[in-house]
N, C-alpha and C positions, 0 to 999 in steps of 0.2 A: 454597497461598496464591495469591490472585488479584491481578492487576495491571490497573488500568483506565487506558486511554490515551484522551485527548481528541484531536481532530483535529490540533492543533498538536504535541502530544507524539508522536503516531503518525507524523506527517510527519517530524519531527526524527529519530526512531528509524530510520525507513526510509532517510532520507538517509545516516545513519551506517552502516547495513548495506550500502548500495549503493556508497558511495564515501568513507567516512570523513568528513573535513572538507572535501574538495574540492567547490567549487561546481559544477563541470562535469567530465565525463569524455568521452573519445572511445571509442566502441565500433567495432571493426572486425570484419567478418564477410564471408567470401567475396568479398573485394576491394572491399567498400563500407565507408563510414565514416559515422558519425552522431555529432553532438555532443549529449550528454544534459545538459540544464540542470537539475541536481539541486537547486540553490539555489531554484529556482522550483517544485519538487515540491509539490503540494497534495493534501490528503486531505479528503474530505467523508464524513461518517457520517450514515446515516439508518437507519430501521428495517430491520435485517438486511442492509444494503448498505455495503460499504467501496468508495469510489470514489477512485482514485489517478490524478492527472493530472500528466503530465510533459511539458514542452516539449522537443521534439527538433528538430535542425537539420541539414540537409545543404546542400551547394552547389546541388543541383538543386531542392530544395523550399523553401529558406529555413526559417524557424522555424515550427513548428506544434505544437499540443498533441495528445497521444495520451492517452486516458483508459482505464484498466482498472478494471472493476468486478468485485467478488467478492460473491456472495450468501452470507451466513453465517447460522447459526441464532441464535435469540434465547435469551439466558441464562435458565435456569430453565424453559424450555418444552420441553425434551427434544430440541430440534433442533440443539443446538450441536455435533453430531458430524460436520458436513459443511461444505464450502465449495464453491461452484460459480462458475465463471467463464464468461463468454461465449466463443464460439469465437475471436473476435478482439476486440481493444479498439476504441474509437471514436475518431474524429478525422480528421485529414488523411488522405485515402484513400491517397496514395502512401506516406506514412510508415507508416501502419498495415499496408499490404500488405508492406512490406519489413522493418519493425522491430517491428510490433505483438506478434507471438508472443514474440519475444525479450524485449521489455519486460515483457510479462505474466509470463513465466517468472521473470525477475529479481525482479520485485516479489513474486511469490508466494514465491520462495526467501527473500527478505528478511523477509517476514511470518512464515514458518515459523521462521527463525533467531531471531526475537524471542521465541518461545514460552518458552524456558527461560533467556533472557539476564538475569542478575542485575543488569546495569547499567541496565536499563530501569526508570525510576522511575514511580511512580503519577502519573497525570494530574490535572489540576485537577477540581473537582466540576462543571464544565460538562458539558452533555449534548448529544447522545448520546455514548457512549463505546464502545470495544471492550474487552471483558473477555477476558483471556488467563489460562487456568488449566489446568494439567496437560495441555499440548499441544493445547488447544482454544481457538479464537477464538469469541466470541459477542458479539452486540450487546446492550447493556444500557441501561436508564434508571435504574438503581439509584442513589440518592443516599447519600452517607455510607458506612456500613459495607457491605461486599460480602457477598452471601449465601454461605453455606457450600457 
């Protein structure tokens, strides 16, 4: 059974996987700390791309946005068996250098955790959407009934 998630639904589901209901969390790593503003996490979907943007904040940098993009296959085109991410996310250079890879890994882990989560509900019929089925993410423009 496939589940389709629009941008709003996917952002909400990612927030839940990353921090439950908390609007922000503090990550600490190797003596450094960053405030992750999950309430402002945003998702953009386009042909084969999932872009997740999250504001991060430190005492040294202030608040800046870091965006992680994942290229995924298109549903029904035989390419849905892969996902590719850039080497590093984009955004504030200092935040990306220190926290980019950790953010990218956390977002990817949250995306993977959504695959078989029965609590994830189908998104609205707005498009584009991400289709999740049998452990696979794929971009789709399918309206109404999902293809088998």
